N, C-alpha and C positions, 0 to 999 in steps of 0.2 A: 629762653626767649618767651616773651609774652605771646600767648596764642593769637591775639588780634594782629600783632605785627607779622607773625607767621602767615596768617591769612592774607594780609596785604602783599607779602612777598610772593605768595602763590598766585594771586591775581595779577601781579605785575608780570611774572614770568609767563603765565598763560596768555596774557595780552601782548607778549613780546615787547614789553616796554623796558628800556634800559634804566638802570639806577640813575644815570646822569640826566635822563629825561624827567624823572621824578624830581630830582634836585632842581632842575631848571623850572619846572612847574611850580615849585615852592618858592622860587625866587632866591635860592641859595647860590652863593658864588660858584663860578665855574671851576675854581681850583679846590675849594674846601667842600662844596656841596655834595659831589658824588661820594667822597669818602665818609661824610657825615651819614648819608643814606646807608652806605655799606655797614657802618658801625651799628646803626639801628637794626639792620637786617640780621646781623651776626649776634645781636644781643649784648654787644660791648657797651652800648649806651642806650638810653631810653629817650625817645623824642617827647617834646611837649605836645599838648593837645592840638594846638593849631597846626603843627606839622603833620600830625596823624590825620586830621580832617583834610588837609591839602593833599596828602598822599592818597587818601581814599578817592578824592575827586580825580586825581591824576590817573587812577586806574579805573575810572568810570563808576565809582560807587560813592555812597553817602553813609555816614555813620548815624545810626538811629539808636535811641534809648528805648528799650523794651522792658515793660514791667508786667508781671503776671502773664507773660506770653502773648499779650494782646495789644496793649497800648504802646504805640510807637510815635516818638517825637524826634525830630532832627536834633542831633547833639548840639549844633551851634545855637539852636533856640533854647534848649534846656540849660546850657552853660550860663546863660545870663540870669537864670532864676532857679538855682539849685535849691534854695529854701522852699520855693513853691513846689518843687518836685518832692522834697522831703515831707512837706505838709500834706500833699496829695497821697503820700504813702501812709499817712497817719502816724508819723514818727516825730518825736521831739528831738531837739539837738542833743539832749542828755542821753537818749536811747541810742542815737547814732554814735555818739562819743563812746559809750560803753561798749558797743559792738566793735569799734575800731581801736579800743584801748588808748584813746586820746581824751583831751578835755573838751567840754562843750564849747569853750571859747576857741579852741582850734577848729572845731566844726564851723562855728560862726565865721571865723576868719576865711576858711575855704569858701564858704558860701558867698561872702562879700567880695572876694578877690578872684573868683574863678573866671578864667578867660583863656585865650589862646596860649598864654605862657604857663598855664597850670601843668604841673607834672602829671604825666599820664597815669602813673601808678597810684597817685593820690586820688585822682578822679575815679579810677577803676575800683579802688577800695571803697570809696564813698558810695558809688552807685551800687556796689555789691551789698553794702549795709542796708540799702533801701529796697533790695530785692530786684534790682534792675541789672540789665546786661547791655553791652554795646553790640550791635549787629550791623554788618555790612550789607547794604541793599543797593542793587544796581540803580544807577541814576534814572534810567528809563522807567523803572518801576515806581520811583518817587514822583516823577514828573506827570504821571497820569492824573 
């Protein structure tokens, strides 16, 4: 299982929120939604980024991108400008592509199309290549 998902599960359980409540908060159907959340939590499937952002909010947290242990930006803000994040990290598309063992055009495609439907694993690999990590931050800490 992806460590981020394990952290979300732990937060959900600590807050005594049921999986069906998370599914409902995400707007997933009453019949398929809870089983979808269960499959994510068991590692059978991997959610898309939009569902992970929604799951985090449902358990009172926000996902932020942290680089070099200090710069933190909300994931939903960064998602619309991955190329800007890469540029701020001082990396070219070719350098990121080499790190990920993909083509520069595949990196360009990810940067152009990134959004809520992006596969979580693709985004995590991309962020890792930039030296970034996703961190869960309590919503009350973000709202200050």
